[in-house]
TORBATOR-84275 format. One record per residue (C-alpha): x, y, z; residue number from 1; chain. Coordinates in nm, 4 decimals. Example, Ala and Ser with C-alpha at 12.3 -4.5 7.8 and 13.67 -1.06 7.14 Angstrom:
ATOM        px        py        pz  num  chaine
ATOM    1.2300   -0.4500    0.7800    1       A
ATOM    1.3670   -0.1060    0.7140    2       A
# end
This chain:
ATOM        px        py        pz  num  chaine
ATOM    0.0008   -0.0141   -0.0130    1       A
ATOM    0.1297    0.3413   -0.0826    2       A
ATOM    0.2128    0.6066    0.1807    3       A
ATOM   -0.0241    0.9015    0.2315    4       A
ATOM    0.0963    1.2305    0.0865    5       A
ATOM    0.2227    1.4357    0.3821    6       A
ATOM    0.4808    1.7015    0.4367    7       A
ATOM    0.7630    1.5490    0.6553    8       A
ATOM    0.8819    1.8174    0.9008    9       A
ATOM    1.1841    1.6232    0.9829   10       A
ATOM    1.3334    1.6129    0.6476   11       A
ATOM    1.2031    1.9540    0.5361   12       A
ATOM    1.4499    2.2144    0.3958   13       A
ATOM    1.1758    2.4726    0.3200   14       A
ATOM    0.8246    2.3547    0.3659   15       A
ATOM    0.8715    1.9665    0.3239   16       A
ATOM    0.6804    1.9402    0.0001   17       A
ATOM    0.9705    1.7733   -0.1846   18       A
ATOM    1.0365    1.5391    0.1023   19       A
ATOM    0.6759    1.4584    0.1163   20       A
ATOM    0.6460    1.3983   -0.2568   21       A
ATOM    0.9772    1.1837   -0.2642   22       A
ATOM    0.8437    0.9627    0.0228   23       A
ATOM    0.5028    0.9070   -0.1437   24       A
ATOM    0.6656    0.8156   -0.4787   25       A
ATOM    0.9661    0.6131   -0.3259   26       A
ATOM    1.2345    0.8621   -0.4386   27       A
ATOM    1.5208    1.0310   -0.2638   28       A
ATOM    1.4201    1.3883   -0.1342   29       A
ATOM    1.7392    1.5332   -0.2874   30       A
ATOM    1.6331    1.3860   -0.6331   31       A
ATOM    1.2896    1.5515   -0.6045   32       A
ATOM    1.4502    1.8780   -0.4903   33       A
ATOM    1.6882    1.8732   -0.7911   34       A
ATOM    1.4141    1.7946   -1.0303   35       A
ATOM    1.2035    2.1025   -0.9069   36       A
ATOM    1.5114    2.3384   -0.9315   37       A
ATOM    1.5879    2.2144   -1.2809   38       A
ATOM    1.2190    2.2629   -1.3667   39       A
ATOM    1.2545    2.6389   -1.2715   40       A
ATOM    1.4535    2.6712   -1.5817   41       A
ATOM    1.1487    2.6184   -1.7892   42       A
ATOM    0.8624    2.8876   -1.8100   43       A
ATOM    0.5675    2.8117   -1.5891   44       A
ATOM    0.4142    2.8362   -1.2457   45       A
ATOM    0.6528    2.6295   -1.0546   46       A
ATOM    0.6835    2.8459   -0.7462   47       A
ATOM    0.2905    2.8981   -0.7267   48       A
ATOM    0.2565    2.5270   -0.7441   49       A
ATOM    0.4949    2.4673   -0.4761   50       A
ATOM    0.3175    2.7381   -0.2503   51       A
ATOM   -0.0164    2.5783   -0.3295   52       A
ATOM    0.1271    2.2246   -0.2543   53       A
ATOM    0.2611    2.3617    0.0982   54       A
ATOM   -0.0862    2.4827    0.1805   55       A
ATOM   -0.2710    2.1792    0.0476   56       A
ATOM   -0.0543    1.8984    0.1661   57       A
ATOM   -0.1027    1.8303    0.5546   58       A
ATOM    0.1928    1.8237    0.7763   59       A
ATOM    0.2760    1.4761    0.9369   60       A
ATOM    0.2055    1.4652    1.3054   61       A
# end
């Protein structure tokens, strides 16, 4: 069974979004962070999506 999507405050650098996504999809957090930074080279609303996910994804307790 897949793990639920939650922000992990223990592995967070900024908001824990990348760490939560990495844990959910079985990846390393640094890999997801690198993919996010590389995606910022492309035009688009990456930062707005990150902020929206920060608000939407619940923090793990």
